[in-house]
C-alpha positions in Angstrom: 66.0 109.0 6.5 63.7 110.9 4.5 60.1 111.4 5.1 57.4 109.7 3.6 54.6 112.2 2.3 51.5 111.9 4.4 48.5 109.9 3.2 50.7 107.0 1.4 49.9 103.8 2.8 52.9 101.4 3.3 54.8 99.4 5.6 58.1 100.3 7.3 59.6 96.7 6.7 58.5 93.8 5.1 58.3 92.1 8.7 54.9 94.2 9.0 53.3 91.9 6.2 53.4 88.9 8.2 50.0 87.3 8.9 46.3 88.1 7.9 46.6 85.2 5.1 43.2 84.6 3.3 40.9 81.7 3.6 40.0 79.8 -0.2 37.3 77.3 -0.5 38.2 73.8 -1.7 35.7 73.6 -4.6 37.0 70.6 -7.1 38.7 68.4 -4.5 36.1 68.6 -2.1 33.2 68.2 -4.4 32.1 65.1 -2.4 31.9 66.7 0.9 28.9 67.5 2.7 30.4 70.4 4.5 32.5 73.3 3.1 36.4 73.2 3.5 38.6 76.3 3.8 42.1 76.5 3.3 44.2 79.1 5.1 46.8 79.9 2.3 50.1 80.9 4.7 51.9 81.3 1.1 50.8 84.9 1.1 53.3 85.6 3.9 56.4 87.5 2.6 58.5 84.4 3.0 55.6 82.2 1.6 55.1 80.1 4.7 53.4 79.9 8.2 56.9 80.0 9.5 57.3 83.5 9.1 54.8 84.1 12.0 57.3 82.2 14.2 60.4 83.5 13.0 59.3 87.2 14.0 57.9 85.8 17.2 61.0 84.2 18.5 63.4 86.5 17.6 61.4 89.6 19.2 60.9 87.3 22.4 64.9 86.9 22.7 65.5 90.4 22.2 63.0 91.2 25.2 64.7 88.9 27.3 68.5 89.5 26.5 69.2 86.1 24.9 69.9 88.1 21.3 71.8 91.1 21.2 73.1 93.5 18.4 75.2 91.7 15.9 74.4 88.3 17.3 73.6 85.3 15.1 70.4 83.2 14.9 71.1 79.8 14.7 68.2 77.0 14.1 67.5 73.3 12.9 64.8 73.7 10.1 63.4 71.9 7.2 63.8 75.6 5.6 60.5 77.6 6.2 61.2 78.6 9.4 64.8 79.4 8.4 63.5 81.7 5.8 61.3 83.5 8.4 64.3 84.1 10.7 66.6 84.8 7.6 64.1 87.6 6.7 64.5 88.9 10.5 67.9 88.6 10.4 68.3 90.7 7.2 66.1 93.5 8.2 67.7 93.8 12.2 71.3 93.0 11.2 71.9 89.6 12.9 73.9 86.6 10.9 72.0 83.7 10.9 73.0 80.1 10.5 70.9 77.1 9.6 71.4 73.5 10.2 69.1 71.5 7.6 68.7 67.6 6.5 70.1 66.8 3.7 66.2 65.4 2.4 65.2 69.2 1.8 64.9 70.7 -1.8 67.5 72.7 -3.4 65.0 75.3 -3.6 64.8 75.9 0.3 68.6 75.8 0.4 69.2 78.2 -2.2 66.4 80.6 -0.4 68.3 80.6 2.7 71.7 81.4 0.8 70.2 84.2 -0.8 69.1 86.2 2.4 72.9 85.6 3.2 72.4 82.9 5.6 74.8 80.1 6.0 73.6 76.8 5.5 74.8 73.2 7.0 73.3 70.0 5.9 73.2 67.1 7.9 71.8 63.4 6.9 68.4 62.7 7.2 68.5 59.0 8.5 70.5 59.3 11.7 68.9 59.2 15.4 68.2 63.3 17.0 71.0 62.3 19.5 73.6 61.3 17.0 76.4 64.0 16.7 75.6 64.4 12.9 72.1 65.3 13.4 71.1 68.7 12.3 69.5 69.3 15.8 73.2 68.2 17.4 74.7 70.6 14.8 72.8 73.5 15.8 73.7 73.1 19.2 77.4 72.7 18.8 76.9 75.6 16.5 75.5 77.9 19.4 78.1 76.6 22.0 81.0 77.5 19.6 80.0 80.6 18.0 80.4 83.9 20.4 76.7 85.8 20.7 74.9 82.6 19.0 71.1 82.1 19.9 69.7 78.8 18.9 66.0 80.0 18.6 64.9 76.0 19.3 61.5 76.1 17.5 60.9 72.7 18.8 61.0 73.6 22.3 60.4 77.8 22.3 57.0 78.5 24.0 57.2 81.9 21.5 56.5 79.2 18.7 53.0 78.1 20.0 52.3 81.6 21.4 52.6 83.4 17.9 49.5 81.3 16.7 47.6 81.6 19.9 48.4 85.3 19.2 47.4 85.5 15.3 46.6 82.5 13.6 43.8 81.6 15.8 42.4 84.9 16.1 42.4 85.5 12.7 40.8 82.1 11.7 38.1 82.9 14.5 37.2 86.1 12.7 37.4 85.3 9.4 35.2 82.3 10.0 32.6 84.5 12.4 33.1 82.1 15.0 31.8 79.6 12.8 34.3 77.0 12.5 34.0 73.7 13.7 36.9 71.5 12.7 40.5 72.8 12.4 43.2 70.4 10.7 47.1 71.1 10.6 50.2 69.3 9.9 52.1 68.6 13.1 56.2 69.1 13.2 56.9 71.3 16.0 53.5 71.5 16.7 53.4 75.0 17.3 50.9 75.9 14.7 48.5 73.3 15.9 48.7 73.5 19.4 48.8 77.7 19.3 45.8 78.0 16.9 43.7 75.4 18.9 44.3 76.6 22.4 43.0 80.1 21.2 39.6 78.1 19.3 38.9 75.8 22.1 39.2 79.3 24.5 36.6 80.7 22.2 34.6 77.7 21.4 35.4 74.5 23.5 33.5 72.1 20.9 35.8 72.9 18.1 37.6 69.8 17.1 41.2 69.9 16.0 42.7 67.4 14.0 46.6 66.5 13.1 47.8 65.4 9.8 51.1 63.1 10.5 52.8 61.5 8.0 53.0 57.8 7.8 56.8 57.2 9.5 56.4 59.7 12.1 56.0 58.7 15.5 53.2 61.4 16.5 49.7 59.7 16.2 51.0 56.6 17.8 52.4 59.0 20.8 49.2 60.9 20.9 47.0 57.5 21.0 49.3 55.8 23.5 51.5 58.1 25.4 54.2 55.6 24.2 57.3 56.4 22.1 57.8 54.1 18.8 60.4 53.7 16.1 60.1 56.5 13.4 60.6 55.5 9.8 61.7 57.4 6.7 59.2 59.3 4.9 59.4 61.8 1.6 57.1 64.3 3.1 59.1 67.6 4.5 58.5 69.7 7.3 56.1 67.7 9.4 56.3 64.4 11.5 58.7 64.2 14.0 60.9 61.2 15.6 60.9 62.9 19.1 58.3 64.8 20.7 58.8 68.7 20.4 57.5 70.2 24.1 56.1 72.9 21.5 53.3 70.4 20.9 50.4 70.2 23.4 48.4 67.2 23.0 45.8 68.3 25.6 44.1 70.5 22.7 44.4 67.9 19.9 41.6 65.6 19.4 42.6 63.6 16.9 46.0 62.7 14.3 45.2 60.7 11.2 48.0 59.5 9.2 48.6 59.9 5.7 50.9 58.1 3.4 53.7 59.8 0.9 51.8 58.9 -2.1 48.7 60.3 -0.8 49.7 63.5 0.6 52.2 64.3 -2.4 49.6 63.6 -5.1 47.1 65.4 -3.2 49.6 68.4 -3.3 49.7 68.0 -7.1 46.0 67.9 -7.3 45.6 71.2 -5.4 47.8 72.8 -8.0 46.0 71.3 -11.3 42.2 71.4 -10.0 42.2 74.4 -7.3 45.2 76.6 -8.8 46.4 76.3 -5.1 50.6 75.6 -5.0 51.7 74.5 -1.7 54.2 72.0 -0.8 53.8 68.4 0.5 52.9 69.1 3.8 50.1 71.2 2.7 48.8 68.5 0.9 48.9 65.8 3.2 47.1 68.3 5.6 44.2 68.5 2.8 44.2 64.6 2.3 43.3 64.7 6.2 41.1 67.5 5.6 38.8 66.0 3.2 38.8 62.7 4.8 37.5 64.6 8.0 34.9 66.5 6.1 33.6 63.7 4.1 32.0 62.2 7.2 30.4 65.4 8.7 26.9 67.1 8.4 26.3 69.7 6.1 26.3 72.5 9.0 30.0 72.2 9.8 33.1 74.3 8.4 36.1 72.5 8.4 39.4 74.9 7.9 42.7 73.2 6.6 46.0 75.4 7.1 48.4 75.2 4.2 51.8 76.3 5.2 53.9 77.1 2.4 54.0 77.8 -1.5 55.1 74.9 -3.7 57.9 76.9 -5.4 60.1 75.1 -2.7 59.3 72.2 -4.2 59.8 72.2 -7.9 62.7 69.5 -7.9 60.4 67.2 -6.0 56.7 66.7 -5.7 55.8 69.1 -8.6 58.6 67.3 -10.7 57.1 64.0 -12.5 60.6 62.5 -12.8 61.3 62.7 -9.2 57.9 61.5 -8.6 58.6 58.7 -10.8 61.8 57.6 -9.5 60.5 57.5 -6.0 57.2 55.1 -7.0 55.0 58.1 -6.0 53.0 58.8 -8.9 49.4 58.0 -8.7 48.6 55.9 -12.0 44.5 56.2 -11.4 45.3 60.2 -11.7 47.3 60.0 -15.0 46.9 60.9 -18.8 47.8 59.3 -21.5 50.0 62.5 -22.2 51.7 61.9 -18.7 52.6 58.6 -19.6 54.3 59.2 -22.9 56.5 62.1 -21.1 57.4 59.8 -18.7 58.5 56.9 -20.9 61.6 55.6 -19.2 63.1 53.7 -21.4 65.7 55.6 -23.7 64.4 55.7 -27.1 62.2 58.6 -29.1 58.7 58.9 -28.0 58.0 58.4 -31.3 59.3 55.7 -33.9 57.8 56.4 -37.4 58.4 56.2 -41.1 57.4 57.8 -44.1 55.2 56.3 -47.1 57.7 55.1 -49.8 60.5 54.3 -47.4 62.4 50.9 -47.9 61.3 47.9 -46.0 65.0 47.8 -45.3 64.8 51.4 -43.3 62.0 50.3 -41.1 63.8 47.2 -40.2 66.6 48.9 -38.9 64.6 50.9 -36.7 62.8 47.9 -35.3 66.2 46.5 -34.3 67.5 50.0 -33.1 64.9 50.8 -31.1 63.5 47.2 -30.3 60.1 48.4 -31.4 57.5 45.8 -32.7 55.2 48.8 -34.0 55.8 51.6 -36.7 53.3 54.1 -37.6 53.4 55.1 -41.2 53.1 58.9 -42.3 52.1 60.2 -45.8 52.3 64.4 -45.8 52.1 64.6 -42.2 48.7 62.3 -42.5 48.6 58.5 -40.0 48.1 55.9 -43.1 49.1 53.0 -41.6 51.2 50.7 -39.4 53.8 48.8 -39.8 54.2 45.5 -37.5 57.5 43.5 -36.5 56.1 40.4 -37.4 55.1 41.6 -41.0 58.7 42.9 -41.7 60.2 39.7 -40.9 57.5 37.6 -43.0 58.4 39.9 -46.0 62.1 39.3 -45.4 62.3 35.7 -44.9 59.7 35.1 -48.1 61.8 37.3 -50.2 65.4 38.8 -49.8 64.8 41.5 -52.3 61.4 42.7 -50.4 63.3 44.8 -48.0 64.4 47.0 -50.8 60.9 47.7 -51.7 58.7 50.7 -50.0 57.0 49.8 -46.7 53.3 50.7 -48.5 52.9 47.0 -49.4 53.1 45.3 -46.1 51.3 48.2 -43.7 47.9 47.5 -41.9 45.5 49.9 -40.7 46.6 53.1 -38.8 46.9 52.0 -35.1 44.2 54.0 -33.1 44.9 57.4 -31.7 43.9 58.8 -28.3 44.0 62.9 -26.9 46.9 63.5 -24.5 44.5 64.3 -21.9 42.5 60.9 -22.0 42.7 59.2 -18.7 45.0 56.4 -18.3 41.9 53.9 -17.3 40.5 54.6 -20.9 44.1 53.9 -22.2 44.5 50.8 -20.5 41.4 49.1 -21.9 42.1 50.5 -25.4 45.7 48.5 -25.0 43.6 45.4 -23.6 42.6 45.4 -27.5 45.2 46.7 -29.3 48.9 46.1 -28.8 49.6 49.8 -29.1 47.8 53.3 -29.4 49.5 56.6 -30.9 48.9 59.7 -28.5 47.8 63.1 -29.6 48.9 66.1 -28.6 46.8 69.1 -30.4 47.6 68.6 -34.1 50.9 66.4 -34.0 51.3 62.4 -32.9 53.2 63.2 -29.4 53.8 59.6 -29.0 53.6 56.0 -28.9 52.0 53.7 -25.9 52.5 50.1 -26.1 51.3 47.5 -23.3 54.4 47.1 -22.0 54.6 51.0 -21.9 51.8 51.1 -19.6 52.7 48.3 -17.5 56.3 49.8 -16.8 54.5 52.9 -15.9 52.4 51.5 -13.5 54.9 49.2 -11.8 57.1 52.4 -11.5 54.5 54.3 -9.7 53.9 51.5 -7.5 
């Protein structure tokens, strides 16, 4: 291998860039919090997530004790991010990799793993962990059947929390100059929160550690009662469990708060739009919990929340308007007029209109074709009036020849126009007085919203 000139700053491999991720203050979403809230952005890891830390640590631990030998195969059951961290290590160090995943994970995660040369096996999400079809069971079967295979088993591997005890915890202590008072993180395997918490509490036993758990997971109930409960399905990926991972040390976790899919996923979208922080659903969930905690704290507190990954892996899910709407997860209180227009689910154009001088007959055909009740009338690009279904029918009944005449004689005043950025609450108040409004985006009319459109949008978000 050729020699790198002296003085050149570089890393020998991508694995050396894992860790040392930044803290960024949450300003907009935390504006009503008395104390600062800082986000540890694990998307700055080379593989885009906090799981790069344990991917490297678990492989190195297995190499040290001989469980993983040259030419071997790394096997893991993962929601995607751990797989990518392991796939990076496998690519650099010459291992094969097989990853077993629940079928609810985003297509971006599957394609990423394949891009690194890994084999991906999908399993149904809604099966018990002990089912032969579960991704846990499939991973164990692959380890048994393939020579040289090693199941990293992140849920029960002590190298998982140890990685965070050795890296994440010390980084946070140094970055906050020991001033951190509250640490918030999502709970899945439990390695991130347990290892980090252990280090922070050794430095200062008063540091409060709060776990974020999606509604449907059993971890909150188990932490509070020590009893198992029944899990229910939820949409947030990579966090929560239907069993108890031994990588979780509940003794260092002071409290666990639950977060709904809607609250967590809408916070994820808000972080992107108001803080320019692009994370996944579990990051939005953790941020939502952190803000709930911070609102009740004194001003001299310092809350740090760990955002585990990049939002690029969820472009087809939480960051996709259609997916959010189809799953009834959009928060109507955060929507704008433009978003409602863009998400109109009826199969018709956003704007059905006619030009001045158009025969009334053509307007009647549009009413019948698209089942609309109001049609805006334009002249040379300017809005000049509104044609209502009732007026067309009156004209047609009173004088059959009228439908051959221009619409101008039957139009009423133009309907109100609102800006695409106007909040849905303001639009709803307007629609209480008017049957419909036009939505303007820039210099052009982007669409029309009726009372029915708004009701359909709100109902679809419930």
